C-alpha positions in Angstrom: 0.1 0.1 0.0 1.3 3.4 -1.1 1.8 6.0 1.8 0.1 9.3 2.1 2.1 12.7 1.5 2.3 13.0 5.3 3.8 9.7 5.8 6.2 10.2 2.9 7.3 13.6 4.5 8.3 11.4 7.8 9.8 8.6 6.3 11.8 10.5 3.8 13.2 12.9 6.6 16.9 12.8 7.5 15.7 12.1 11.0 13.8 8.9 9.9 16.7 7.8 7.8 19.2 8.3 10.6 17.1 6.2 13.1 17.4 3.4 10.6 21.1 3.7 10.2 21.4 4.0 14.1 19.4 0.8 14.4 21.8 -1.1 11.9 24.8 0.2 13.8 23.4 -0.7 17.0 22.4 -4.5 16.0 25.9 -4.8 14.3 27.4 -4.3 17.7 25.3 -7.2 19.1 25.3 -9.6 16.1 28.2 -10.7 13.9 27.2 -9.6 10.4 30.7 -10.8 9.1 30.1 -12.4 5.6 27.2 -10.3 4.6 27.7 -8.9 1.0 24.3 -8.8 -0.8 21.5 -6.9 1.1 17.8 -6.3 0.2 16.0 -3.3 1.8 12.4 -3.7 1.6 10.6 -0.3 1.6 13.9 1.7 1.1 12.1 5.0 0.7 14.5 7.7 0.2 17.4 5.4 0.1 19.2 6.8 3.4 20.0 3.4 4.9 20.9 1.7 1.4 23.3 4.5 0.7 25.0 4.1 4.2 25.3 0.4 3.8 26.8 0.9 0.5 29.3 3.4 1.3 30.4 2.7 4.9 30.7 -1.2 4.3 31.0 -1.7 0.4 27.7 -3.9 0.5 25.9 -4.7 -2.5 22.4 -3.3 -1.8 19.1 -3.6 -3.8 16.5 -1.0 -2.4 12.8 -1.7 -3.3 9.6 0.3 -2.8 6.0 -0.3 -4.3 5.9 3.6 -4.8 7.7 4.7 -8.1 7.9 8.2 -6.4 10.0 6.9 -3.5 12.4 4.9 -6.1 12.7 8.2 -8.1 13.6 9.9 -4.9 16.0 7.2 -3.7 17.7 7.3 -7.3 18.1 11.3 -6.9 19.9 10.6 -3.6 22.0 7.8 -4.8 25.6 8.6 -3.9 27.5 5.8 -5.8 26.4 3.9 -8.9 28.5 0.7 -8.2 26.7 -2.0 -6.2 23.6 0.0 -5.4 20.4 -0.2 -7.2 16.8 0.9 -6.5 13.8 -0.5 -8.2 10.0 -0.5 -8.0 8.9 -4.0 -6.5 6.2 -5.6 -4.6 7.4 -7.3 -1.4 5.0 -9.9 -1.9 6.3 -10.9 -5.4 9.9 -10.4 -5.5 10.0 -11.7 -9.2 13.4 -10.0 -9.8 15.2 -12.2 -7.4 16.3 -15.8 -7.4 16.0 -18.1 -4.3 18.7 -17.7 -1.8 20.1 -14.3 -3.3 20.7 -12.3 -0.1 22.8 -12.5 3.0 20.7 -9.9 4.7 17.1 -8.5 4.2 15.9 -5.3 6.1 12.5 -3.9 6.8 12.0 -1.0 9.1 8.4 0.2 9.6 7.3 -1.4 6.3 5.2 -4.6 7.2 2.4 -2.8 8.6 1.7 -1.3 5.2 1.4 -4.7 3.9 -2.2 -6.4 4.2 -0.9 -9.9 3.1 2.3 -9.6 5.3 2.6 -13.3 5.5 3.4 -13.4 1.6 6.0 -10.9 2.2 7.6 -13.0 4.9 7.5 -15.9 2.5 9.4 -14.1 -0.1 11.9 -12.9 2.6 12.4 -16.4 3.5 12.7 -17.6 -0.2 15.4 -14.9 -1.2 17.6 -15.1 1.9 20.4 -17.6 1.7 21.1 -20.2 4.2 22.4 -18.5 7.5 21.1 -15.1 6.2 19.7 -12.6 8.6 16.3 -10.8 8.6 16.1 -7.5 10.4 12.4 -6.6 11.4 11.7 -3.2 13.0 8.0 -2.4 13.0 4.9 -1.6 15.1 2.8 -4.8 16.4 -0.5 -4.9 18.2 -2.0 -6.7 21.1 -4.0 -9.9 20.3 -7.2 -8.0 21.3 -6.4 -5.2 18.7 -5.7 -7.9 15.9 -9.1 -9.7 16.6 -10.9 -6.5 16.2 -9.1 -5.0 13.2 -7.7 -7.8 11.2 -11.1 -8.6 9.5 -11.8 -4.9 8.4 -8.2 -3.6 7.9 -7.4 -5.7 4.8 -4.9 -3.0 3.4 -2.8 -3.1 6.5 -0.7 -5.6 8.3 -2.3 -6.3 11.6 -0.2 -8.8 13.7 1.1 -9.5 17.0 4.7 -9.9 17.8 3.9 -13.6 18.5 2.6 -13.9 14.9 5.9 -12.5 13.5 8.2 -14.7 15.8 5.9 -17.7 15.2 6.0 -17.6 11.5 9.9 -17.6 11.4 10.1 -20.3 14.1 8.0 -22.6 12.1 10.1 -21.7 9.0 13.5 -22.7 10.4 14.7 -19.4 11.6 16.2 -18.6 15.0 15.8 -15.4 16.9 19.2 -13.9 17.6 17.8 -10.6 18.9 14.5 -9.3 20.3 13.6 -5.9 21.8 10.3 -4.5 22.8 9.6 -0.8 22.7 6.3 0.2 24.3 3.8 2.8 22.9 0.1 3.7 23.9 -1.8 1.5 21.4 1.0 -0.5 19.9 4.4 -1.8 20.7 7.5 -1.2 18.4 9.6 -4.5 18.1 13.0 -5.3 16.7 13.8 -8.8 15.8 16.9 -10.2 14.1 16.3 -13.6 12.6 18.7 -16.0 11.1 17.8 -18.6 8.4 19.1 -22.1 9.7 18.0 -24.4 6.7 
């Protein structure tokens, strides 16, 4: 689902981009990402994190977004041409990517925009290499909120943290890191999963 102009203003801000950079830097202090070379960022927005990973670490980064305007902005902000690409793509149908193509997939504040979020997670599973990592940072809801809104909020991802964690545990991933950040109606969760098959 495409974002409103107001949402785009927030996610394209330097402050939002820096938050994503800080998240990656903090996680890299806790988890050994040695060996990561190919990265997929889902919902790359203005491309701030993708540029950072490409410039600082020399990673090959593919940034995708369903909104062509976001991809145009990311391309305008692109600092290097080597090993960094941005493209319009649907996270539930990553037709451009072969199985087990990426060492790391990242989605920050994206999954709640995807009504059929389980399909997006299946695609993440498909494109991740064995021992590859998935960084999830997003809002989650209580079981009560999910029961009320899931039947009527078809365009939004409405899930609990247990839903996300359970999906990956059933699909041969292990949890390397978990952090809960409370807010009034929802909770932000950070997970780092590693594919074990």
